[in-house]
C-alpha positions, -999 to +999 in steps of 0.1 A: +564-271-494+545-262-463+509-273-458+502-241-438+489-208-449+517-182-448+498-158-425+525-158-399+561-144-403+579-171-384+615-171-371+637-199-381+637-214-346+615-241-331+610-241-293+606-276-280+605-273-243+605-248-215+613-248-178+607-218-155+615-187-176+638-205-200+630-220-235+650-245-254+650-249-292+654-280-313+691-273-316+695-273-278+701-236-275+685-220-244+667-186-244+657-163-216+621-156-224+610-119-223+579-126-244+559-149-223+544-163-255+531-127-261+520-121-226+505-156-219+530-175-197+527-154-167+537-183-144+564-195-168+569-229-183+564-265-170+549-253-137+543-284-115+511-271-098+495-261-131+506-294-147+490-313-119+457-293-122+455-301-158+463-337-154+438-342-126+410-327-147+421-347-179+417-379-159+381-369-150+366-354-182+379-330-208+348-315-221+311-310-215+289-287-235+273-256-221+240-275-220+249-286-185+260-271-152+297-264-148+307-258-113+343-249-125+330-220-145+311-208-114+343-210-092+365-193-118+339-165-124+336-158-087+374-154-085+374-131-115+347-109-099+374-102-072+348-091-046+328-069-069+295-073-087+307-087-120+297-118-139+316-137-166+311-153-200+339-178-210+353-183-245+386-194-260+405-162-269+409-125-265+393-118-299+362-139-289+361-120-256+360-087-274+334-100-299+312-108-270+317-074-254+308-057-286+276-077-290+266-071-253+273-034-255+250-030-286+223-052-272+223-036-237+222+000-250+202-005-281+228+016-299+254+007-324+281+034-324+314+023-307+343+046-302+379+031-301+413+046-305+440+049-332+468+024-329+446+001-307+445-036-312+415-058-302+418-089-324+414-101-359+379-115-361+355-091-379+341-073-349+374-071-331+393-062-362+367-034-369+373-022-334+411-021-340+423+014-350+450+003-374+444+008-412+471-019-420+451-045-402+419-036-422+435-037-456+419-062-479+391-070-455+366-042-461+337-036-457+342-037-419+315-039-393+299-005-394+296+022-368+331+021-353+347+055-348+385+060-342+399+090-323+434+097-310+445+080-278+451+100-246+434+131-261+401+144-246+389+169-271+385+145-301+366+121-279+343+149-266+335+158-302+328+121-311+307+109-282+270+115-281+238+100-270+239+075-299+271+060-285+268+024-273+304+022-258+339+035-256+364+006-259+401+009-251+433-006-237+449+009-206+483+002-223+483+000-260+504-032-265+505-038-302+503+000-307+537+006-289+535-001-251+517+033-246+500+038-212+468+057-208+470+089-188+452+086-154+432+119-157+423+111-193+409+076-183+389+091-155+375+118-179+366+090-204+346+072-178+328+104-168+319+110-205+305+075-208+284+081-177+272+114-191+261+100-224+248+066-213+276+048-230+293+017-216+330+017-208+348-014-222+384-021-210+404-045-231+426-062-205+436-091-228+473-082-223+473-061-192+451-083-170+460-112-146+488-093-128+509-081-158+511-045-147+514-052-109+478-052-099+454-081-108+436-058-133+453-028-147+421-007-143+426-009-105+455+016-110+432+041-126+405+042-098+377+033-122+352+004-126+345-005-162+311-017-172+328-046-192+363-058-193+379-086-214+406-112-205+426-139-221+464-145-226+476-149-190+444-163-177+452-199-188+490-197-188+490-213-223+457-231-222+433-214-246+407-194-225+392-160-226+365-142-206+342-112-209+334-099-175+306-075-171+286-058-143+257-078-130+232-052-143+240-064-178+230-101-172+195-099-187+208-088-220+228-120-225+200-145-220+197-180-235+204-179-273+221-145-273+257-158-275+276-190-270+307-211-276+311-249-280+344-250-262+341-219-241+347-225-204+356-262-210+367-280-179+404-283-188+406-246-193+387-238-161+408-261-140+439-243-150+425-207-151+412-212-115+446-222-103+463-194-122+441-168-104+448-184-070+485-180-076+486-145-091+459-126-072+478-126-040+491-093-025+527-105-019+529-118-055+516-086-071+539-065-049+568-085-062+556-079-098+556-042-091+591-044-075+605-065-104+590-041-129+606-012-111+639-029-111+636-037-149+625-001-156+655+015-137+679-007-155+665+001-189+665+038-181+701+036-171+709+019-205+689+045-223+705+075-205+723+098-230+718+071-257+707+084-291+695+050-303+668+050-276+641+077-274+622+066-244+613+038-219+576+033-210+551+010-196+539-004-162+548-034-141+563-061-163+549-047-196+577-024-207+587-008-241+621+005-253+614+031-280+642+030-306+651+058-330+641+040-361+627+006-375+660-007-388+678-002-354+649-021-337+651-050-363+689-053-357+685-051-319+659-079-319+681-101-341+712-096-319+692-101-287+679-134-300+715-145-310+726-136-274+698-158-261+671-132-251+637-134-268+618-101-272+589-087-291+581-058-315+553-033-308+543-006-332+571+003-356+600+012-334+593-003-299+610-033-283+584-049-261+595-068-230+570-091-214+588-115-191+569-141-171+557-127-138+579-153-122+611-138-136+638-135-110+660-105-102+690-126-113+673-131-147+664-095-149+700-085-144+710-111-170+686-096-195+698-061-188+734-072-194+724-087-228+704-055-237+733-033-228+758-054-248+735-053-279+730-016-276+767-010-273+773-032-304+747-011-323+763+021-312+797+009-324+784-003-357+767+030-363+798+049-353+819+028-378+794+036-406+796+073-399 
């Protein structure tokens, strides 16, 4: 028997070690990782500089409560501000960051209505789950936190009908990750920001998966020429060390005074020592330009595979957050199983999308290796389908 709740559908492999962009299971089999631990390991595995930062801090002190000053939080928050007037609250996960954003939006505006989008994903705690526009995630957990409204993604008219002067915030992902690797339209996003300004609502951008260089800019919102009132981070921020952040404009500071919110472990010194180093490494022009170039190389390769292929309906995404849209769920399931057997780890998004999230340190050689595996598996699936017909 297992002593664990069965809330995860686990694969029958256990990964014991990693180096660079490769993982090794307990049987000694190696896998090229195109999951990054679901968008977490942006700098890959067993990175010497991050290991050293963690070790150095562990030899000093692991934890101090937020009753005392923490210079590592100040240093990391300044780096996250990225030259703009933003301040940070640190927590332990993306869901916690989104919970903080929801609370801040309601307190700062004095309003409770929050608009989010169908097929969105913001986490599984009660506020974050209530913000998530997927009925399957709500099942069995009603009643939800009230006053969340869901409207279609990338459509302006339904949002115009829903937003009013009682709206505290509009909350969205710039690429719906769990919802199918679906990027937001540029003009639509700029119209969303304009509507928020018109009605006195805050714009909250969930950058849990898209932030920290994933899309080729440090924050994905930079590609949309907007400045959110609040944005949230986690995943890649700690490269595997649990850490999240809610980042908001300085004008919101007074609404999160002492006693308004908190976390025992949030911003602990181990997490901050690693997060600060991760930011230093990723938020560099040369590094981010390389992410864009690698993303373009992967996108071109996937489009070439998808060309005139009835099993693949589309390729979409930005940077190193890409999705291969398959014709149906069963084909996707078979593809993922065969890719794993060939030594390539991938993710599912939505019902029919193969999600590819390699570490940002992936090499061109490894990209080509992955493309060869994908092409081989797709050819196998086409042959199997032809044989059945």
